[in-house]
C-alpha positions in Angstrom: 85.1 101.2 175.8 83.9 97.9 174.4 85.3 95.9 177.3 83.9 98.3 179.9 80.5 98.0 178.3 80.7 94.2 178.4 81.7 94.4 182.1 78.7 96.6 182.9 76.4 94.3 180.9 77.6 91.3 182.9 77.0 93.2 186.2 73.6 94.3 185.2 72.6 90.7 184.2 74.0 89.4 187.6 72.1 92.1 189.5 68.9 91.3 187.6 69.2 87.6 188.4 69.8 88.3 192.1 66.7 90.5 192.3 64.6 87.6 190.9 64.9 85.6 194.2 68.2 83.8 193.8 70.0 82.6 197.0 71.5 85.1 199.5 75.3 84.7 198.7 74.6 85.8 195.1 72.5 88.7 196.4 75.3 89.9 198.6 77.8 89.7 195.7 75.4 91.6 193.5 75.0 94.4 196.2 78.8 94.7 196.4 79.1 94.7 192.6 76.5 97.4 192.3 78.2 99.6 194.9 81.5 99.1 193.1 80.0 100.0 189.7 78.5 103.2 191.1 81.5 104.4 193.1 84.3 103.2 190.9 82.8 103.8 187.4 79.6 105.8 187.1 80.5 108.4 189.8 83.8 109.0 188.1 82.9 108.6 184.5 79.9 110.9 184.2 81.1 114.0 186.0 84.4 113.7 184.0 82.8 112.9 180.6 80.6 116.0 180.5 82.0 118.6 178.1 81.2 121.8 179.8 83.0 123.9 177.2 81.5 122.6 174.0 78.6 120.5 175.1 78.1 116.8 174.8 80.5 114.2 176.2 84.2 113.7 176.2 85.3 110.2 175.1 89.0 109.8 175.4 90.6 109.4 178.8 93.8 108.1 180.5 93.6 105.2 182.9 93.0 107.6 185.8 90.1 109.5 184.1 91.9 112.5 182.8 90.8 113.8 179.4 93.5 113.1 176.7 94.0 113.7 173.0 91.5 115.2 170.6 87.9 114.9 171.7 86.1 114.1 168.5 82.3 114.0 168.8 80.5 111.2 167.0 76.8 110.7 167.1 77.1 107.1 168.2 79.4 107.9 171.1 77.2 110.8 172.2 74.0 108.7 171.9 75.5 105.9 174.1 76.3 108.4 176.8 72.8 109.8 176.7 
């Protein structure tokens, strides 16, 4: 989870920089990164992470986004999702 957060933070910083008037090639890369983040991470993670049975969010998944193991709910994990 820590490495994915770091990756998202890097992407957000890159996108912010590109929206501040940086040259066109960086803007094109940022647009592709944003589309990738949305389609390959956010669109998969949040529908899958919702715990429709007990409420809150699931936090343990396999590499292909299938829930696995015990789903312990910790306030920090739940707050980060929110």
